[in-house]
C-alpha positions as a LaTeX table, in Angstrom:
\begin{tabular}{lrrr}
\hline
Residue & $x$ (\AA) & $y$ (\AA) & $z$ (\AA) \\
\hline
Met1 & $-68.78$ & $-7.65$ & 29.27 \\
Val2 & $-69.44$ & $-4.25$ & 30.80 \\
Gly3 & $-68.21$ & $-4.38$ & 34.34 \\
Gln4 & $-64.65$ & $-5.55$ & 33.68 \\
Ser5 & $-61.81$ & $-3.13$ & 33.12 \\
Pro6 & $-59.12$ & $-4.34$ & 30.70 \\
Leu7 & $-56.58$ & $-2.34$ & 32.69 \\
Gly8 & $-57.11$ & $-4.27$ & 35.88 \\
Ala9 & $-59.31$ & $-3.93$ & 38.89 \\
Gly10 & $-58.87$ & $-1.36$ & 41.61 \\
Glu11 & $-57.13$ & 1.29 & 39.49 \\
Gly12 & $-59.87$ & 3.87 & 40.06 \\
Arg13 & $-60.40$ & 4.50 & 36.39 \\
Ala14 & $-63.46$ & 6.46 & 35.32 \\
Val15 & $-65.29$ & 7.82 & 32.30 \\
Leu16 & $-66.43$ & 11.43 & 32.43 \\
Leu17 & $-70.11$ & 11.61 & 31.48 \\
Glu18 & $-71.38$ & 14.63 & 29.61 \\
Pro19 & $-74.89$ & 15.86 & 28.76 \\
Phe20 & $-76.41$ & 14.25 & 25.69 \\
Val21 & $-76.82$ & 17.16 & 23.29 \\
His22 & $-79.73$ & 15.70 & 21.31 \\
Gln23 & $-82.18$ & 15.05 & 24.13 \\
Val24 & $-85.44$ & 16.70 & 23.07 \\
Gly25 & $-87.93$ & 15.35 & 25.61 \\
Gly26 & $-88.42$ & 13.49 & 28.85 \\
His27 & $-87.37$ & 14.58 & 32.33 \\
Thr28 & $-84.60$ & 12.07 & 33.10 \\
Ser29 & $-81.15$ & 13.32 & 32.18 \\
Met30 & $-79.56$ & 11.40 & 29.30 \\
Leu31 & $-75.77$ & 11.38 & 29.38 \\
Ser32 & $-73.20$ & 10.66 & 26.71 \\
Tyr33 & $-70.86$ & 7.76 & 27.50 \\
Asp34 & $-69.17$ & 7.67 & 24.12 \\
Glu35 & $-70.07$ & 8.48 & 20.52 \\
His36 & $-72.36$ & 5.46 & 20.14 \\
Thr37 & $-73.60$ & 5.05 & 23.71 \\
Val38 & $-75.81$ & 7.02 & 26.10 \\
Cys39 & $-76.72$ & 6.25 & 29.68 \\
Lys40 & $-79.56$ & 7.08 & 32.04 \\
Pro41 & $-80.35$ & 6.37 & 35.71 \\
Leu42 & $-81.34$ & 2.74 & 36.15 \\
Val43 & $-84.96$ & 1.90 & 36.94 \\
Trp44 & $-85.43$ & $-1.81$ & 37.69 \\
Gln45 & $-88.66$ & $-2.01$ & 35.71 \\
Glu46 & $-86.92$ & $-0.63$ & 32.62 \\
Leu47 & $-83.99$ & $-3.02$ & 33.10 \\
Ser48 & $-86.47$ & $-5.90$ & 33.35 \\
Phe49 & $-87.98$ & $-4.83$ & 30.04 \\
Tyr50 & $-84.63$ & $-4.76$ & 28.23 \\
Glu51 & $-83.58$ & $-8.10$ & 29.72 \\
Ser52 & $-86.82$ & $-9.73$ & 28.52 \\
Leu53 & $-87.18$ & $-7.87$ & 25.24 \\
Pro54 & $-89.11$ & $-9.89$ & 22.64 \\
Leu55 & $-87.07$ & $-10.59$ & 19.51 \\
Ala56 & $-89.62$ & $-8.88$ & 17.27 \\
Met57 & $-89.28$ & $-5.61$ & 19.19 \\
Arg58 & $-85.50$ & $-5.33$ & 19.12 \\
Gln59 & $-85.38$ & $-3.49$ & 15.82 \\
Phe60 & $-87.64$ & $-0.81$ & 17.33 \\
Thr61 & $-85.71$ & $-0.18$ & 20.57 \\
Pro62 & $-82.17$ & 1.00 & 21.35 \\
Gln63 & $-79.66$ & $-1.79$ & 21.83 \\
Tyr64 & $-79.18$ & $-2.53$ & 25.52 \\
Lys65 & $-75.46$ & $-2.58$ & 26.38 \\
Gly66 & $-75.39$ & $-3.28$ & 30.09 \\
Val67 & $-75.15$ & $-1.40$ & 33.38 \\
Val68 & $-72.48$ & 0.95 & 34.71 \\
Ser69 & $-71.96$ & 2.50 & 38.14 \\
Val70 & $-71.74$ & 6.28 & 38.42 \\
His71 & $-70.65$ & 8.56 & 41.23 \\
Leu72 & $-70.70$ & 12.31 & 41.70 \\
Lys73 & $-67.52$ & 14.28 & 42.30 \\
Lys74 & $-67.50$ & 17.86 & 43.57 \\
Asp75 & $-64.50$ & 20.17 & 43.80 \\
Ser76 & $-63.88$ & 22.94 & 46.36 \\
Leu77 & $-65.68$ & 25.47 & 44.16 \\
Gly78 & $-68.79$ & 23.35 & 43.92 \\
Asn79 & $-68.26$ & 22.27 & 40.30 \\
Leu80 & $-69.69$ & 18.84 & 39.61 \\
Ala81 & $-68.64$ & 15.87 & 37.53 \\
Leu82 & $-70.39$ & 12.55 & 36.94 \\
Leu83 & $-67.93$ & 9.68 & 36.61 \\
Ala84 & $-68.81$ & 6.23 & 35.31 \\
Ser85 & $-66.90$ & 3.23 & 36.65 \\
Pro86 & $-67.26$ & 0.32 & 34.19 \\
Gly87 & $-65.47$ & $-2.01$ & 36.60 \\
Leu88 & $-68.34$ & $-1.58$ & 39.05 \\
Gly89 & $-71.20$ & $-2.10$ & 36.65 \\
Gln90 & $-72.74$ & $-5.32$ & 37.97 \\
Pro91 & $-76.07$ & $-4.70$ & 39.75 \\
Glu92 & $-76.39$ & $-6.40$ & 43.10 \\
Gly93 & $-78.54$ & $-9.49$ & 43.06 \\
Arg94 & $-78.40$ & $-9.82$ & 39.28 \\
Gly95 & $-76.80$ & $-12.39$ & 37.09 \\
Arg96 & $-74.73$ & $-11.84$ & 33.98 \\
Leu97 & $-76.02$ & $-8.97$ & 31.84 \\
Asp98 & $-76.19$ & $-9.64$ & 28.14 \\
Ser99 & $-76.77$ & $-7.26$ & 25.26 \\
Ala100 & $-80.04$ & $-7.11$ & 23.38 \\
Gly101 & $-78.62$ & $-9.37$ & 20.73 \\
Gly102 & $-77.91$ & $-12.18$ & 23.18 \\
Asp103 & $-74.14$ & $-11.78$ & 22.99 \\
Pro104 & $-72.09$ & $-10.51$ & 25.95 \\
Ala105 & $-72.59$ & $-6.77$ & 26.31 \\
Val106 & $-70.33$ & $-4.74$ & 24.06 \\
Pro107 & $-67.08$ & $-3.67$ & 25.78 \\
Leu108 & $-67.14$ & 0.11 & 25.98 \\
Trp109 & $-63.96$ & 1.14 & 27.76 \\
His110 & $-61.77$ & 1.28 & 24.66 \\
Arg111 & $-63.89$ & 4.03 & 23.15 \\
Arg112 & $-63.14$ & 6.61 & 25.82 \\
Lys113 & $-59.97$ & 8.24 & 27.07 \\
Trp114 & $-59.31$ & 7.35 & 30.69 \\
Ala115 & $-58.15$ & 9.65 & 33.46 \\
Thr116 & $-57.56$ & 9.09 & 37.14 \\
Ser117 & $-57.38$ & 12.69 & 38.32 \\
Pro118 & $-58.10$ & 16.26 & 37.19 \\
Glu119 & $-54.41$ & 16.64 & 36.35 \\
His120 & $-54.70$ & 13.87 & 33.79 \\
Gly121 & $-57.46$ & 15.47 & 31.80 \\
Leu122 & $-60.60$ & 14.56 & 33.68 \\
Gly123 & $-61.19$ & 18.08 & 34.92 \\
Trp124 & $-64.28$ & 19.60 & 36.46 \\
Arg125 & $-67.29$ & 21.02 & 34.73 \\
Ser126 & $-68.92$ & 24.25 & 35.86 \\
His127 & $-72.24$ & 25.24 & 34.30 \\
Thr128 & $-70.38$ & 27.44 & 31.79 \\
Gln129 & $-68.05$ & 24.58 & 30.87 \\
Val130 & $-70.93$ & 22.14 & 30.44 \\
Thr131 & $-72.66$ & 24.71 & 28.24 \\
Arg132 & $-69.54$ & 25.02 & 26.14 \\
Thr133 & $-69.38$ & 21.22 & 25.88 \\
Phe134 & $-72.89$ & 21.23 & 24.43 \\
Arg135 & $-71.90$ & 23.80 & 21.86 \\
Asp136 & $-68.53$ & 22.41 & 20.87 \\
Ser137 & $-69.39$ & 18.71 & 20.75 \\
Cys138 & $-71.93$ & 19.13 & 17.94 \\
Pro139 & $-70.86$ & 19.28 & 14.30 \\
Gly140 & $-71.56$ & 22.23 & 12.08 \\
Lys141 & $-71.74$ & 25.99 & 12.26 \\
Val142 & $-75.44$ & 25.64 & 12.93 \\
Leu143 & $-74.70$ & 24.99 & 16.59 \\
Leu144 & $-71.98$ & 27.61 & 16.87 \\
Arg145 & $-73.90$ & 30.71 & 15.84 \\
Thr146 & $-75.06$ & 31.36 & 19.38 \\
Asp147 & $-73.80$ & 30.20 & 22.73 \\
Leu148 & $-76.04$ & 27.47 & 24.08 \\
Gln149 & $-77.19$ & 28.92 & 27.36 \\
Tyr150 & $-80.17$ & 27.66 & 29.31 \\
His151 & $-82.16$ & 30.41 & 31.04 \\
Ser152 & $-84.98$ & 29.69 & 33.45 \\
Asp153 & $-87.45$ & 31.64 & 31.34 \\
Ser154 & $-86.46$ & 30.18 & 27.99 \\
Leu155 & $-89.19$ & 27.53 & 28.14 \\
Leu156 & $-91.97$ & 29.94 & 29.05 \\
Glu157 & $-94.52$ & 31.57 & 26.80 \\
Asp158 & $-94.34$ & 35.19 & 25.70 \\
Ala159 & $-96.87$ & 37.84 & 26.72 \\
Asn160 & $-99.29$ & 36.73 & 24.01 \\
Gly161 & $-99.30$ & 33.13 & 25.18 \\
Asn162 & $-97.05$ & 31.93 & 22.36 \\
Gln163 & $-93.88$ & 29.97 & 22.83 \\
Pro164 & $-91.08$ & 31.53 & 20.79 \\
Glu165 & $-89.37$ & 29.30 & 18.25 \\
Arg166 & $-85.79$ & 28.96 & 19.36 \\
Lys167 & $-83.13$ & 29.15 & 16.70 \\
Ser168 & $-80.28$ & 27.85 & 18.80 \\
His169 & $-79.66$ & 24.22 & 19.66 \\
Asn170 & $-82.33$ & 22.53 & 21.77 \\
Pro171 & $-81.70$ & 23.44 & 25.44 \\
Trp172 & $-83.90$ & 20.69 & 26.89 \\
Gly173 & $-81.09$ & 18.24 & 27.54 \\
Leu174 & $-79.11$ & 20.82 & 29.49 \\
His175 & $-82.24$ & 21.68 & 31.47 \\
Cys176 & $-82.66$ & 18.00 & 32.46 \\
His177 & $-78.96$ & 17.64 & 33.23 \\
Arg178 & $-78.91$ & 20.65 & 35.56 \\
Gln179 & $-81.96$ & 19.38 & 37.42 \\
His180 & $-80.37$ & 15.95 & 37.76 \\
Leu181 & $-77.11$ & 17.39 & 39.10 \\
Asn182 & $-79.03$ & 19.55 & 41.56 \\
Arg183 & $-80.91$ & 16.51 & 42.88 \\
Met184 & $-77.72$ & 14.47 & 43.23 \\
Ser185 & $-75.85$ & 17.38 & 44.77 \\
Ser186 & $-78.49$ & 17.92 & 47.44 \\
Lys187 & $-77.69$ & 14.48 & 48.86 \\
His188 & $-74.06$ & 14.52 & 47.81 \\
Asn189 & $-72.02$ & 11.48 & 48.81 \\
Glu190 & $-68.89$ & 10.71 & 46.79 \\
Asn191 & $-68.90$ & 7.13 & 48.03 \\
Lys192 & $-72.43$ & 6.43 & 46.85 \\
Leu193 & $-72.69$ & 4.57 & 43.56 \\
His194 & $-75.64$ & 5.19 & 41.24 \\
Gln195 & $-76.39$ & 2.55 & 38.63 \\
Phe196 & $-77.06$ & 3.64 & 35.06 \\
Leu197 & $-78.32$ & 1.81 & 31.98 \\
Leu198 & $-76.07$ & 1.84 & 28.92 \\
Leu199 & $-78.03$ & 2.15 & 25.67 \\
Glu200 & $-77.36$ & 2.66 & 21.98 \\
Asn201 & $-77.19$ & 6.27 & 20.83 \\
Val202 & $-79.75$ & 5.95 & 18.05 \\
Val203 & $-78.94$ & 9.35 & 16.48 \\
Ser204 & $-75.17$ & 8.92 & 16.27 \\
Lys205 & $-75.30$ & 8.09 & 12.56 \\
Tyr206 & $-76.95$ & 11.38 & 11.62 \\
Ser207 & $-75.08$ & 14.61 & 10.84 \\
Phe208 & $-78.07$ & 16.86 & 11.59 \\
Pro209 & $-80.51$ & 14.68 & 13.55 \\
Cys210 & $-84.12$ & 15.82 & 13.28 \\
Ile211 & $-85.94$ & 14.20 & 16.21 \\
Leu212 & $-89.61$ & 14.03 & 17.13 \\
Asp213 & $-90.38$ & 12.67 & 20.61 \\
Leu214 & $-93.96$ & 11.42 & 20.82 \\
Lys215 & $-95.60$ & 10.35 & 24.07 \\
Met216 & $-97.70$ & 7.37 & 23.04 \\
Gly217 & $-100.98$ & 5.99 & 24.33 \\
Thr218 & $-104.13$ & 7.28 & 26.00 \\
Arg219 & $-102.80$ & 6.60 & 29.51 \\
Gln220 & $-99.51$ & 7.81 & 30.94 \\
His221 & $-99.45$ & 6.81 & 34.62 \\
Gly222 & $-97.87$ & 3.55 & 35.69 \\
Asp223 & $-99.49$ & 0.93 & 37.90 \\
Asp224 & $-97.36$ & 2.12 & 40.81 \\
Ala225 & $-98.51$ & 5.76 & 40.61 \\
Ser226 & $-99.99$ & 7.39 & 43.70 \\
Glu227 & $-103.57$ & 8.63 & 43.52 \\
Glu228 & $-102.28$ & 12.20 & 43.25 \\
Lys229 & $-99.90$ & 11.36 & 40.40 \\
Lys230 & $-102.56$ & 9.28 & 38.68 \\
Ala231 & $-105.02$ & 12.19 & 38.76 \\
Arg232 & $-102.36$ & 14.57 & 37.46 \\
His233 & $-101.50$ & 12.36 & 34.50 \\
Ile234 & $-105.15$ & 11.70 & 33.66 \\
Lys235 & $-105.73$ & 15.46 & 33.56 \\
Lys236 & $-102.73$ & 15.98 & 31.26 \\
Cys237 & $-104.07$ & 13.35 & 28.88 \\
Glu238 & $-107.59$ & 14.77 & 28.90 \\
Gln239 & $-106.31$ & 18.28 & 28.17 \\
Ser240 & $-103.99$ & 17.23 & 25.34 \\
Thr241 & $-104.03$ & 15.14 & 22.18 \\
Ser242 & $-103.21$ & 12.03 & 24.26 \\
Ala243 & $-106.94$ & 11.52 & 24.82 \\
Ser244 & $-108.17$ & 12.48 & 21.36 \\
Leu245 & $-105.36$ & 10.98 & 19.24 \\
Gly246 & $-103.49$ & 8.63 & 21.57 \\
Val247 & $-100.28$ & 10.59 & 20.93 \\
Arg248 & $-98.85$ & 13.96 & 21.90 \\
Ile249 & $-95.65$ & 15.83 & 21.11 \\
Cys250 & $-93.12$ & 15.68 & 23.93 \\
Gly251 & $-90.21$ & 17.41 & 22.19 \\
Met252 & $-88.80$ & 18.20 & 18.77 \\
Gln253 & $-85.79$ & 19.51 & 16.95 \\
Val254 & $-85.73$ & 19.94 & 13.18 \\
Tyr255 & $-82.91$ & 21.34 & 11.07 \\
Gln256 & $-83.90$ & 24.27 & 8.87 \\
Ala257 & $-81.76$ & 24.16 & 5.75 \\
Asp258 & $-82.74$ & 27.67 & 4.72 \\
Thr259 & $-81.44$ & 29.30 & 7.93 \\
Gly260 & $-78.90$ & 26.75 & 9.16 \\
His261 & $-80.56$ & 26.52 & 12.58 \\
Phe262 & $-82.50$ & 23.93 & 14.53 \\
Leu263 & $-86.13$ & 24.72 & 15.26 \\
Cys264 & $-87.01$ & 23.40 & 18.72 \\
Lys265 & $-90.22$ & 22.69 & 20.63 \\
Asp266 & $-90.63$ & 21.24 & 24.13 \\
Lys267 & $-93.23$ & 19.24 & 26.03 \\
Tyr268 & $-95.08$ & 22.32 & 27.28 \\
Tyr269 & $-95.71$ & 23.34 & 23.69 \\
Gly270 & $-96.89$ & 19.83 & 22.83 \\
Arg271 & $-99.33$ & 19.62 & 25.73 \\
Lys272 & $-101.29$ & 22.64 & 24.53 \\
Leu273 & $-101.78$ & 21.54 & 20.93 \\
Ser274 & $-105.21$ & 20.78 & 19.54 \\
Pro275 & $-105.55$ & 17.85 & 17.11 \\
Glu276 & $-105.17$ & 20.34 & 14.24 \\
Gly277 & $-102.17$ & 21.93 & 15.96 \\
Phe278 & $-100.63$ & 18.47 & 16.32 \\
Arg279 & $-101.04$ & 17.90 & 12.57 \\
Gln280 & $-99.48$ & 21.27 & 11.75 \\
Thr281 & $-96.51$ & 20.63 & 14.05 \\
Leu282 & $-96.02$ & 17.14 & 12.59 \\
Arg283 & $-95.96$ & 18.72 & 9.13 \\
Gln284 & $-93.47$ & 21.31 & 10.44 \\
Phe285 & $-91.23$ & 18.49 & 11.66 \\
Leu286 & $-91.08$ & 17.18 & 8.11 \\
Cys287 & $-90.23$ & 20.57 & 6.59 \\
Ser288 & $-86.65$ & 21.52 & 5.83 \\
Gly289 & $-87.52$ & 25.21 & 5.95 \\
Asn290 & $-87.84$ & 25.25 & 2.19 \\
Gln291 & $-90.38$ & 22.52 & 1.52 \\
Leu292 & $-92.11$ & 19.43 & 2.89 \\
Arg293 & $-89.76$ & 16.44 & 2.77 \\
Thr294 & $-92.30$ & 14.28 & 0.95 \\
Glu295 & $-89.70$ & 11.58 & 0.25 \\
Leu296 & $-89.67$ & 10.83 & 3.99 \\
Leu297 & $-93.35$ & 10.03 & 4.24 \\
Glu298 & $-93.42$ & 6.56 & 2.70 \\
Pro299 & $-90.46$ & 5.12 & 4.64 \\
Ile300 & $-91.79$ & 6.54 & 7.93 \\
Ile301 & $-95.28$ & 5.16 & 7.26 \\
Leu302 & $-93.88$ & 1.74 & 6.37 \\
Arg303 & $-91.78$ & 1.69 & 9.53 \\
Leu304 & $-94.75$ & 2.70 & 11.70 \\
Lys305 & $-96.92$ & 0.02 & 10.09 \\
Ala306 & $-94.24$ & $-2.58$ & 10.85 \\
Leu307 & $-94.17$ & $-1.43$ & 14.47 \\
Leu308 & $-97.97$ & $-1.52$ & 14.65 \\
Ser309 & $-97.93$ & $-5.12$ & 13.48 \\
Val310 & $-95.45$ & $-6.02$ & 16.23 \\
Ile311 & $-97.31$ & $-4.18$ & 19.01 \\
Arg312 & $-100.59$ & $-5.91$ & 18.10 \\
Lys313 & $-98.91$ & $-9.24$ & 18.85 \\
Gln314 & $-97.48$ & $-8.29$ & 22.27 \\
Ser315 & $-100.04$ & $-9.66$ & 24.71 \\
Ser316 & $-99.97$ & $-8.27$ & 28.29 \\
Tyr317 & $-97.57$ & $-5.41$ & 27.48 \\
Arg318 & $-98.56$ & $-1.89$ & 28.56 \\
Phe319 & $-96.14$ & 0.83 & 27.48 \\
Tyr320 & $-97.34$ & 3.51 & 29.88 \\
Ser321 & $-95.44$ & 6.82 & 29.60 \\
Ser322 & $-93.10$ & 5.47 & 26.91 \\
Ser323 & $-92.10$ & 7.57 & 23.92 \\
Leu324 & $-91.62$ & 7.00 & 20.23 \\
Leu325 & $-88.79$ & 8.72 & 18.37 \\
Ile326 & $-89.00$ & 9.51 & 14.67 \\
Ile327 & $-85.57$ & 10.45 & 13.34 \\
Tyr328 & $-84.14$ & 11.58 & 10.03 \\
Asp329 & $-81.15$ & 13.58 & 8.80 \\
Gly330 & $-81.89$ & 17.25 & 8.25 \\
Gln331 & $-79.14$ & 17.56 & 5.68 \\
Glu332 & $-80.67$ & 16.81 & 2.29 \\
His333 & $-77.73$ & 14.91 & 0.84 \\
Lys334 & $-77.08$ & 14.80 & $-2.85$ \\
Glu335 & $-74.51$ & 12.13 & $-3.55$ \\
Ser336 & $-72.91$ & 14.16 & $-6.32$ \\
Ser337 & $-72.39$ & 17.24 & $-4.17$ \\
Ala338 & $-71.86$ & 15.76 & $-0.72$ \\
Ala339 & $-68.49$ & 14.31 & $-1.66$ \\
Leu340 & $-67.36$ & 17.69 & $-3.03$ \\
Asp341 & $-68.68$ & 19.86 & $-0.23$ \\
His342 & $-65.80$ & 20.17 & 2.20 \\
His343 & $-67.93$ & 22.34 & 4.48 \\
Leu344 & $-70.22$ & 19.47 & 5.46 \\
Pro345 & $-69.22$ & 18.47 & 8.99 \\
Phe346 & $-68.52$ & 14.77 & 9.54 \\
Pro347 & $-70.21$ & 13.64 & 6.29 \\
Lys348 & $-71.97$ & 10.30 & 6.62 \\
Ala349 & $-72.34$ & 7.63 & 3.98 \\
His350 & $-76.02$ & 7.37 & 3.18 \\
Gly351 & $-75.81$ & 4.62 & 0.60 \\
Ala352 & $-78.66$ & 4.31 & $-1.88$ \\
Asn353 & $-81.20$ & 5.87 & 0.47 \\
Pro354 & $-80.46$ & 9.56 & 1.13 \\
Ser355 & $-83.76$ & 9.82 & 3.03 \\
Arg356 & $-82.84$ & 7.33 & 5.72 \\
Ile357 & $-85.22$ & 7.42 & 8.68 \\
Asp358 & $-85.57$ & 5.60 & 11.95 \\
Val359 & $-88.38$ & 4.86 & 14.40 \\
Arg360 & $-87.52$ & 3.77 & 17.96 \\
Met361 & $-89.44$ & 3.17 & 21.18 \\
Ile362 & $-87.77$ & 4.54 & 24.32 \\
Asp363 & $-88.44$ & 5.06 & 28.06 \\
Phe364 & $-89.80$ & 1.88 & 29.65 \\
Ala365 & $-89.68$ & 2.76 & 33.36 \\
His366 & $-93.45$ & 2.23 & 33.62 \\
Thr367 & $-93.78$ & $-0.59$ & 31.09 \\
Thr368 & $-95.30$ & $-3.73$ & 32.50 \\
Phe369 & $-95.79$ & $-7.21$ & 31.07 \\
Arg370 & $-96.53$ & $-10.73$ & 32.20 \\
Gly371 & $-93.42$ & $-12.27$ & 33.70 \\
Ser372 & $-91.81$ & $-8.94$ & 34.58 \\
Lys373 & $-89.49$ & $-9.24$ & 37.59 \\
Ser374 & $-90.44$ & $-5.75$ & 38.77 \\
Ser375 & $-94.18$ & $-5.54$ & 38.16 \\
Pro376 & $-96.04$ & $-8.57$ & 36.80 \\
Ser377 & $-98.76$ & $-7.39$ & 34.41 \\
Pro378 & $-102.43$ & $-8.01$ & 35.20 \\
Tyr379 & $-103.36$ & $-7.30$ & 31.58 \\
Asp380 & $-104.36$ & $-9.50$ & 28.65 \\
Gly381 & $-104.14$ & $-8.65$ & 24.99 \\
Pro382 & $-102.15$ & $-5.82$ & 23.36 \\
Asp383 & $-101.87$ & $-2.18$ & 24.45 \\
His384 & $-104.92$ & $-0.70$ & 22.68 \\
Gly385 & $-104.12$ & 2.86 & 23.78 \\
Tyr386 & $-100.70$ & 2.63 & 22.11 \\
Ile387 & $-102.24$ & 1.05 & 19.01 \\
Phe388 & $-104.82$ & 3.87 & 18.84 \\
Gly389 & $-101.99$ & 6.43 & 18.82 \\
Leu390 & $-100.02$ & 4.59 & 16.14 \\
Glu391 & $-103.08$ & 4.24 & 13.91 \\
Asn392 & $-103.84$ & 7.97 & 14.15 \\
Leu393 & $-100.21$ & 8.89 & 13.49 \\
Ile394 & $-100.14$ & 6.71 & 10.39 \\
Lys395 & $-103.46$ & 8.16 & 9.19 \\
Ile396 & $-102.20$ & 11.76 & 9.50 \\
Leu397 & $-99.00$ & 10.95 & 7.61 \\
Gln398 & $-100.97$ & 9.17 & 4.90 \\
Asn399 & $-103.10$ & 12.32 & 4.51 \\
Phe400 & $-99.90$ & 14.33 & 4.04 \\
Ser401 & $-98.79$ & 11.85 & 1.40 \\
Glu402 & $-102.10$ & 12.25 & $-0.41$ \\
Gly403 & $-101.80$ & 16.02 & $-0.32$ \\
Lys404 & $-104.50$ & 16.54 & 2.29 \\
\hline
\end{tabular}
């Protein structure tokens, strides 16, 4: 169970958390705990969702692995490090935390090297060092062609109102991480423990993960939103494809096989798309740079239809402000050549389906449902706004499949 150190209590052991290099959307910083696990700041409403997750939905959400406590360390030069303490992972006032599968949460400590001080390898991370971590921790020359540096103007439009297509790795995760560190640093207290959720890294099995982050539904504000925040979110929906399609693009990275780079888009780009622009960007997400990956369409459509069937049966659930990830591997593997190509970084076994895809729901901080410990739902029936978005997404993909 997460929360017990195999090396004994009170030894001050910690796991150095690093930015998650494949975060393409959202505003909460996702951090890498180990190769198969990410973590994010705990929100009780999201924890309540994972603890009460219906069996039918588990195949469409990341596996929940427990809770870990995190504290911020700062050295004399102001460099920051986030350290996770698995031995302190039990939330106050909560009982035993189980994984999404019902078994005790997966022990995670054995997957990370431990260190008790900077002299033993823990070290400190300046902005430059964190940037280098982003660059060096990803496989493939694609991420090494340019230094991954986040600049304050890199998310802004050019003089003609167009957002340039970046050809380096997606900087959004680093942007979120820097903002998170700044917030924590402003009220810095090394003794304060922050609780984080531990979740499955759903892209860990992909060599070149192509990720589309879709904000689902026609409403984005939670029941607890202030009138000001409610009005702001309603305006965003009205001015984007959230209102017209029930879905908008919140972030994207897609590997371009012809150039060896990732093409990246962020939430500001997605907000300004018309319905036709949404369709064109969705098509772009399914292009390798050479051609449309038509072999991906059927498995994605089937997966979305399966999710639609599940959502229709979830009475009282409202998935406000949640996202849907569509994921596939940008490397078009050919079984005959993949085994011979020694330049492929960390080749993965794709089995009989080289076009493996995945569809996962994420971000449940504003999800409400009947019986929720944090916010009991006043709603009956399924989330029709979410269903509207899924139906339109499926329809657009079906049109692609039919050559429209």
